[in-house]
C-alpha positions in Angstrom: 126.6 3.9 96.6 128.0 0.9 98.1 128.9 -1.9 97.2 126.9 -4.4 100.2 123.8 -2.4 99.4 123.4 -3.5 96.1 124.0 -7.1 97.0 121.2 -6.1 99.1 119.2 -4.6 96.6 119.7 -7.6 94.2 118.4 -9.9 97.4 115.9 -8.1 97.8 114.2 -7.7 94.8 114.6 -11.4 93.9 112.9 -12.3 97.2 110.8 -9.5 95.6 110.0 -11.5 92.9 109.8 -14.7 94.4 107.4 -13.6 96.5 104.6 -12.7 92.9 106.0 -15.7 91.5 105.8 -18.0 93.7 109.1 -20.4 92.7 111.2 -21.2 95.3 114.5 -20.7 93.5 114.6 -17.1 93.2 114.7 -17.7 97.1 117.6 -19.8 96.8 119.2 -16.6 94.6 118.1 -14.0 97.0 120.1 -16.2 99.8 122.9 -16.0 97.1 123.0 -12.2 96.5 122.6 -11.9 100.4 125.7 -14.0 101.0 127.4 -11.5 98.3 126.3 -8.7 100.4 128.4 -10.7 103.2 131.4 -11.3 101.8 131.2 -6.8 100.6 130.8 -6.0 104.8 133.5 -8.0 105.1 135.4 -5.9 102.4 136.8 -8.5 99.8 137.1 -7.3 96.8 134.0 -7.6 93.7 135.8 -10.4 92.1 135.5 -12.6 95.2 131.9 -11.7 95.9 130.5 -12.3 92.9 132.4 -16.1 93.2 131.3 -16.6 96.5 127.7 -15.6 95.8 127.5 -17.2 92.2 129.3 -20.3 94.6 125.7 -20.1 97.1 123.0 -18.9 95.3 124.0 -21.4 92.6 125.2 -24.5 94.6 121.9 -24.2 96.6 119.7 -24.0 93.3 121.5 -27.4 92.8 121.0 -28.4 95.7 117.4 -28.2 96.0 116.5 -29.6 91.9 118.4 -32.9 92.8 116.6 -33.1 96.1 112.9 -31.8 94.4 114.2 -34.4 92.2 114.9 -37.1 94.2 110.9 -37.4 95.9 108.4 -39.1 94.2 105.6 -37.0 92.1 103.1 -36.1 93.9 99.2 -37.9 92.5 96.6 -35.7 90.7 94.8 -33.4 92.3 91.9 -35.7 91.1 93.1 -38.4 93.5 95.3 -36.5 96.3 93.4 -36.7 99.8 95.1 -33.5 101.1 93.2 -32.0 97.9 90.5 -33.2 97.1 88.4 -34.3 100.9 85.9 -37.0 99.3 89.1 -39.2 98.2 89.3 -41.8 100.6 85.8 -41.7 101.5 83.6 -44.4 101.3 80.5 -46.0 99.7 77.9 -48.8 98.9 77.5 -50.0 95.8 73.8 -52.0 95.3 74.5 -53.2 91.9 76.1 -52.8 88.5 74.7 -50.9 84.8 75.4 -53.3 82.4 77.7 -51.1 81.1 80.4 -50.8 84.3 78.9 -47.8 86.1 76.5 -48.2 89.4 74.8 -45.0 90.8 75.4 -44.6 94.2 74.0 -41.5 97.3 76.6 -39.7 97.8 77.5 -36.6 100.8 73.3 -36.4 99.3 73.0 -36.3 96.3 73.0 -38.9 93.1 77.1 -39.9 91.4 77.6 -42.2 89.2 80.5 -45.0 90.4 83.1 -46.4 88.0 85.5 -49.3 88.8 88.9 -48.2 88.3 90.6 -50.6 85.4 92.1 -54.0 86.4 89.0 -54.1 90.0 86.4 -57.1 88.4 82.2 -55.2 89.9 80.9 -56.3 92.9 78.3 -55.4 95.6 79.0 -53.8 98.8 81.5 -51.6 100.3 84.1 -49.5 97.8 86.5 -47.0 98.5 86.7 -43.7 96.3 90.5 -43.1 95.0 89.6 -40.9 92.4 87.0 -38.1 91.0 86.8 -38.2 87.4 84.6 -35.1 86.6 81.1 -36.1 88.6 82.4 -40.0 88.5 83.6 -41.2 91.1 86.3 -44.2 91.1 85.9 -46.8 93.1 88.0 -50.1 94.8 86.9 -53.1 96.5 86.9 -53.3 100.1 
């Protein structure tokens, strides 16, 4: 079996495992294996193939790690409008109870609204900033 065939099988195996696990790092390592296969097609020695493949795969993984580290973390799912479409919606609060909650009618159902910490209770229109369980955390608009 040719050396390039082994590299291509390793690349395909890494990509198949990446599809099953969902990690982007294995895809980059698969690309490193593909670079090793191209080095084998070029007729380079096995040691050079391994070094080039390791440099490409390891360098790609290191670069992706530092790119991901610089990006801000995504908000939790309960407060992320990309995950929860209720975040950002408006609700009208008529009165607050003594325990800091307010009953609100939202999407045809009765919900319990709670103010986010640091806000004073007031009536009127509020924006849903997060959903915790069956409670709406709201901010005054």
